[in-house]
C-alpha positions as CSV (number, residue, x, y, z in Angstrom):
1,X,16.2,20.7,-41.4
2,X,15.4,17.1,-41.9
3,X,11.7,16.4,-42.0
4,X,10.5,14.1,-39.3
5,X,7.2,12.3,-39.5
6,X,6.0,11.3,-36.0
7,X,3.4,8.8,-36.7
8,X,1.3,7.4,-33.9
9,X,-0.9,4.7,-35.2
10,X,-3.5,4.6,-32.5
11,X,-6.5,2.9,-34.0
12,X,-9.3,1.5,-31.9
13,X,-11.7,-1.1,-33.3
14,X,-15.0,-1.0,-31.6
15,X,-17.2,-3.9,-32.4
16,X,-20.7,-4.6,-31.1
17,X,-23.4,-7.1,-31.7
18,X,-25.0,-6.3,-35.1
19,X,-27.5,-8.5,-36.8
20,X,-26.7,-8.5,-40.5
21,X,-29.7,-7.8,-42.7
22,X,-31.4,-10.8,-44.4
23,X,-29.5,-11.6,-47.5
24,X,-31.0,-12.5,-50.8
25,X,-29.4,-14.6,-53.5
26,X,-28.0,-11.4,-55.1
27,X,-24.6,-9.9,-54.5
28,X,-24.6,-7.8,-51.2
29,X,-24.6,-4.1,-51.5
30,X,-22.4,-1.8,-49.4
31,X,-23.3,1.9,-49.0
32,X,-20.3,4.1,-48.8
33,X,-20.8,7.6,-47.4
34,X,-18.0,10.1,-47.5
35,X,-17.6,13.9,-46.8
36,X,-15.0,14.0,-49.5
37,X,-15.0,13.6,-53.3
38,X,-14.0,10.5,-55.3
39,X,-10.9,12.4,-56.6
40,X,-9.6,13.4,-53.2
41,X,-10.5,10.4,-51.0
42,X,-7.7,8.0,-50.2
43,X,-10.1,5.7,-48.4
44,X,-11.1,3.4,-51.2
45,X,-7.8,1.5,-51.5
46,X,-7.8,0.7,-47.8
47,X,-11.4,-0.5,-47.9
48,X,-10.7,-2.7,-50.9
49,X,-7.7,-4.3,-49.1
50,X,-9.8,-5.0,-46.0
51,X,-12.6,-6.6,-48.0
52,X,-10.1,-8.5,-50.2
53,X,-8.4,-10.0,-47.2
54,X,-11.8,-11.4,-46.1
55,X,-12.5,-12.8,-49.6
56,X,-14.8,-10.0,-51.0
57,X,-13.8,-8.5,-54.3
58,X,-15.8,-5.4,-55.4
59,X,-17.8,-6.1,-58.6
60,X,-17.5,-9.8,-58.1
61,X,-18.6,-10.7,-54.5
62,X,-20.0,-7.3,-53.5
63,X,-21.2,-4.1,-54.9
64,X,-20.4,-0.7,-53.4
65,X,-22.7,2.3,-53.8
66,X,-20.5,5.4,-53.3
67,X,-22.1,8.7,-52.2
68,X,-19.8,11.7,-52.1
69,X,-20.6,15.0,-50.3
70,X,-17.7,16.8,-52.1
71,X,-16.9,18.7,-49.0
72,X,-20.5,19.8,-48.5
73,X,-21.3,18.5,-45.0
74,X,-24.8,19.8,-45.2
75,X,-25.5,17.2,-48.0
76,X,-24.6,14.2,-45.9
77,X,-28.1,13.8,-44.4
78,X,-29.7,13.6,-47.8
79,X,-27.1,11.1,-49.1
80,X,-27.4,9.0,-46.0
81,X,-31.2,8.9,-46.3
82,X,-30.8,7.7,-50.0
83,X,-28.6,4.8,-48.9
84,X,-31.0,3.9,-46.1
85,X,-33.8,3.6,-48.6
86,X,-31.8,1.2,-50.7
87,X,-31.4,-2.5,-49.9
88,X,-27.9,-2.1,-48.5
89,X,-26.5,-4.7,-46.2
90,X,-24.2,-2.2,-44.4
91,X,-23.2,1.5,-44.6
92,X,-19.6,2.5,-44.2
93,X,-19.5,6.1,-42.9
94,X,-16.1,7.5,-43.7
95,X,-15.7,10.3,-41.0
96,X,-17.5,11.6,-38.0
97,X,-19.9,13.9,-40.0
98,X,-20.8,11.0,-42.2
99,X,-21.3,8.7,-39.3
100,X,-23.6,11.1,-37.5
101,X,-25.7,11.5,-40.7
102,X,-25.9,7.7,-41.2
103,X,-26.9,7.2,-37.6
104,X,-29.6,9.8,-37.9
105,X,-30.9,8.3,-41.2
106,X,-31.3,4.7,-40.0
107,X,-31.5,2.6,-36.8
108,X,-31.9,-0.6,-38.7
109,X,-29.1,-0.8,-41.3
110,X,-25.7,-1.8,-39.7
111,X,-23.2,1.1,-39.8
112,X,-19.4,0.8,-39.7
113,X,-17.9,4.2,-39.0
114,X,-14.5,5.7,-38.9
115,X,-14.3,8.5,-36.3
116,X,-11.5,10.6,-34.9
117,X,-13.8,11.8,-32.1
118,X,-15.4,10.1,-29.1
119,X,-18.2,7.9,-30.6
120,X,-20.0,7.8,-27.2
121,X,-20.2,11.6,-26.9
122,X,-21.7,11.8,-30.4
123,X,-24.1,8.9,-29.7
124,X,-22.8,6.6,-32.3
125,X,-22.5,3.9,-29.7
126,X,-23.8,3.5,-26.1
127,X,-20.4,2.7,-24.6
128,X,-16.9,1.6,-25.6
129,X,-17.3,-1.9,-24.1
130,X,-20.9,-2.5,-25.2
131,X,-21.6,-0.3,-28.3
132,X,-25.1,-1.8,-28.8
133,X,-27.5,-0.4,-31.5
134,X,-26.6,-0.6,-35.2
135,X,-23.2,1.0,-35.2
136,X,-19.7,-0.3,-34.8
137,X,-16.4,0.9,-36.2
138,X,-12.9,2.2,-35.9
139,X,-12.1,4.9,-33.4
140,X,-8.8,6.7,-34.2
141,X,-7.2,9.2,-31.9
142,X,-7.1,12.3,-34.1
143,X,-8.7,15.2,-32.3
144,X,-7.7,13.9,-28.8
145,X,-4.0,14.3,-29.7
146,X,-4.2,18.0,-30.4
147,X,-2.4,18.8,-27.2
148,X,0.4,16.4,-28.0
149,X,0.8,17.9,-31.4
150,X,1.1,21.3,-29.9
151,X,3.8,20.0,-27.6
152,X,5.7,18.5,-30.5
153,X,5.3,21.7,-32.5
154,X,6.8,23.7,-29.7
155,X,9.8,21.4,-29.6
156,X,10.2,21.7,-33.3
157,X,9.8,25.5,-33.4
158,X,10.7,26.7,-29.9
159,X,10.9,30.3,-30.9
160,X,7.3,30.6,-32.2
161,X,5.5,33.1,-30.0
162,X,2.2,32.6,-31.8
163,X,0.9,29.3,-33.1
164,X,-1.9,29.2,-35.7
165,X,-4.6,26.5,-35.5
166,X,-6.5,25.7,-38.7
167,X,-10.0,24.4,-37.9
168,X,-13.2,23.6,-39.9
169,X,-16.2,24.9,-38.0
170,X,-18.5,22.6,-40.0
171,X,-17.1,19.5,-38.3
172,X,-19.1,18.4,-35.2
173,X,-15.7,17.6,-33.5
174,X,-14.3,21.1,-34.1
175,X,-15.2,22.6,-30.7
176,X,-13.8,19.5,-28.8
177,X,-10.6,19.6,-30.7
178,X,-10.1,23.3,-30.1
179,X,-10.9,22.9,-26.4
180,X,-8.1,20.3,-26.2
181,X,-5.6,22.5,-27.9
182,X,-6.6,25.6,-26.0
183,X,-6.3,23.7,-22.7
184,X,-2.9,22.5,-23.6
185,X,-1.8,25.9,-24.8
186,X,-2.8,27.5,-21.4
187,X,-0.9,24.8,-19.6
188,X,2.2,25.5,-21.7
189,X,1.8,29.3,-21.7
190,X,1.6,29.2,-25.5
191,X,-0.4,31.8,-27.4
192,X,-2.5,30.5,-30.2
193,X,-4.8,32.0,-32.9
194,X,-7.6,30.0,-34.5
195,X,-8.2,30.4,-38.2
196,X,-11.5,28.8,-39.5
197,X,-12.0,27.4,-42.9
198,X,-14.8,25.3,-44.3
199,X,-14.1,25.5,-48.0
200,X,-11.1,25.4,-50.4
201,X,-11.3,29.2,-50.8
202,X,-11.5,29.8,-47.1
203,X,-8.3,27.7,-46.6
204,X,-6.5,30.1,-48.9
205,X,-7.9,33.0,-47.1
206,X,-6.9,31.6,-43.7
207,X,-3.2,31.4,-44.8
208,X,-3.4,34.9,-46.3
209,X,-4.6,36.2,-42.9
210,X,-2.2,34.1,-40.9
211,X,1.0,35.1,-42.8
212,X,1.1,38.8,-41.6
213,X,0.0,37.9,-38.1
214,X,3.5,37.0,-36.8
215,X,2.5,33.3,-36.8
216,X,5.5,31.2,-36.1
217,X,4.0,27.7,-36.7
218,X,0.8,26.0,-37.6
219,X,-1.3,23.1,-36.2
220,X,-3.9,21.7,-38.6
221,X,-6.9,20.2,-36.8
222,X,-8.3,16.9,-38.0
223,X,-11.0,17.2,-40.6
224,X,-12.0,15.3,-43.8
225,X,-11.9,18.5,-45.9
226,X,-8.4,19.2,-44.8
227,X,-7.4,15.6,-45.7
228,X,-8.9,16.2,-49.2
229,X,-7.0,19.5,-49.5
230,X,-3.8,18.3,-48.0
231,X,-1.8,19.1,-51.2
232,X,-3.2,22.7,-51.1
233,X,-2.5,23.1,-47.4
234,X,1.1,21.7,-47.5
235,X,1.8,24.0,-50.5
236,X,0.4,27.1,-48.7
237,X,2.4,26.3,-45.6
238,X,5.6,26.1,-47.7
239,X,4.7,29.2,-49.7
240,X,4.3,31.3,-46.5
241,X,7.2,29.6,-44.7
242,X,5.1,28.4,-41.8
243,X,6.3,25.1,-40.2
244,X,3.2,22.9,-39.7
245,X,2.2,19.8,-37.9
246,X,-0.6,17.5,-39.2
247,X,-2.8,14.7,-37.9
248,X,-2.2,12.0,-40.5
249,X,0.8,10.4,-42.3
250,X,-0.7,11.3,-45.7
251,X,0.2,15.0,-45.1
252,X,3.8,14.1,-44.6
253,X,3.7,11.9,-47.6
254,X,2.4,15.0,-49.6
255,X,5.5,17.0,-48.5
256,X,4.3,18.3,-45.1
257,X,6.9,18.8,-42.4
258,X,5.7,16.6,-39.6
259,X,2.6,14.5,-38.7
260,X,1.4,12.8,-35.5
261,X,-1.5,10.5,-36.1
262,X,-2.5,7.5,-38.0
263,X,-2.5,6.2,-41.6
264,X,-5.9,6.6,-43.3
265,X,-5.2,3.6,-45.5
266,X,-4.6,1.3,-42.6
267,X,-7.6,2.6,-40.7
268,X,-9.9,2.0,-43.7
269,X,-8.4,-1.4,-44.3
270,X,-9.5,-2.2,-40.7
271,X,-13.0,-0.7,-41.4
272,X,-13.2,-3.0,-44.5
273,X,-12.5,-6.0,-42.3
274,X,-15.4,-5.1,-40.1
275,X,-17.7,-4.5,-43.1
276,X,-16.7,-8.0,-44.2
277,X,-17.6,-9.5,-40.8
278,X,-21.1,-8.0,-41.1
279,X,-21.5,-9.4,-44.6
280,X,-20.7,-12.8,-43.2
281,X,-23.0,-12.2,-40.2
282,X,-24.8,-12.8,-38.0
283,X,-23.1,-10.8,-35.2
284,X,-19.9,-9.3,-34.0
285,X,-18.0,-9.7,-30.7
286,X,-17.8,-6.7,-28.4
287,X,-14.4,-5.4,-27.7
288,X,-12.1,-2.4,-27.8
289,X,-8.5,-2.6,-29.0
290,X,-5.7,-0.1,-29.6
291,X,-2.5,-0.3,-31.7
292,X,0.7,0.9,-30.0
293,X,2.1,4.2,-31.2
294,X,5.0,4.2,-33.8
295,X,7.7,6.7,-34.4
296,X,8.8,7.1,-38.0
297,X,11.3,9.5,-39.5
């Protein structure tokens, strides 16, 4: 069967009035907070492109202080507090868990976040039209498309009586994502079974348990850890002969069967552009925009 990668690039840029911190004559410092590790994150190239397009070259015009949680979401609060204590001009929070930690750590330092969940619900911003406060960023529809992914998966594997859902319980957005998928499943009359994994070892265990459970296909919920372990997940799906749908194009590029979502590189390039705007100061306009979906094969 020919692999098809359904890519919907639905990125929303939410910008609000943010006063850039007073700058000294020194090179500005960006704090970068990620749930992932330096070896598994694909965010840095996109960030560099966004900054570069605005005239900022790392090491020359700006310095980036990278803080990696290495899949340990419980460490994000400590790392965010460390960045807040430094003289950073802006913090780029590379995921919902990182954004929540940064927002908790400081109300003064501007934060540019990337979130696949509703930023209003998680109190990153006051509203879509008028974010307010010290946070702005890129809102990408990852979790909210869970129902659509289930629909596409049913079209791809119509004979699957049971669909597995891989979810990370450590993600603040996990319950919302599962609710969306479960609601869609009830409407479609589709049986699903949730397998939870918060570590690399637990991902392996989830597939070991799913394989003998008559699972006909798999939906992978959006999560930074799963992005980091996409090679592992794609390989396990192939090993156990389970057709799977993913939430970002990077999984399909790694050999996954199908994806419906956005490109992380493009999203982080957009986030880099917003970081650059804060570096230039003193404020950002307030607006919400979306890119139209794209179908790639």
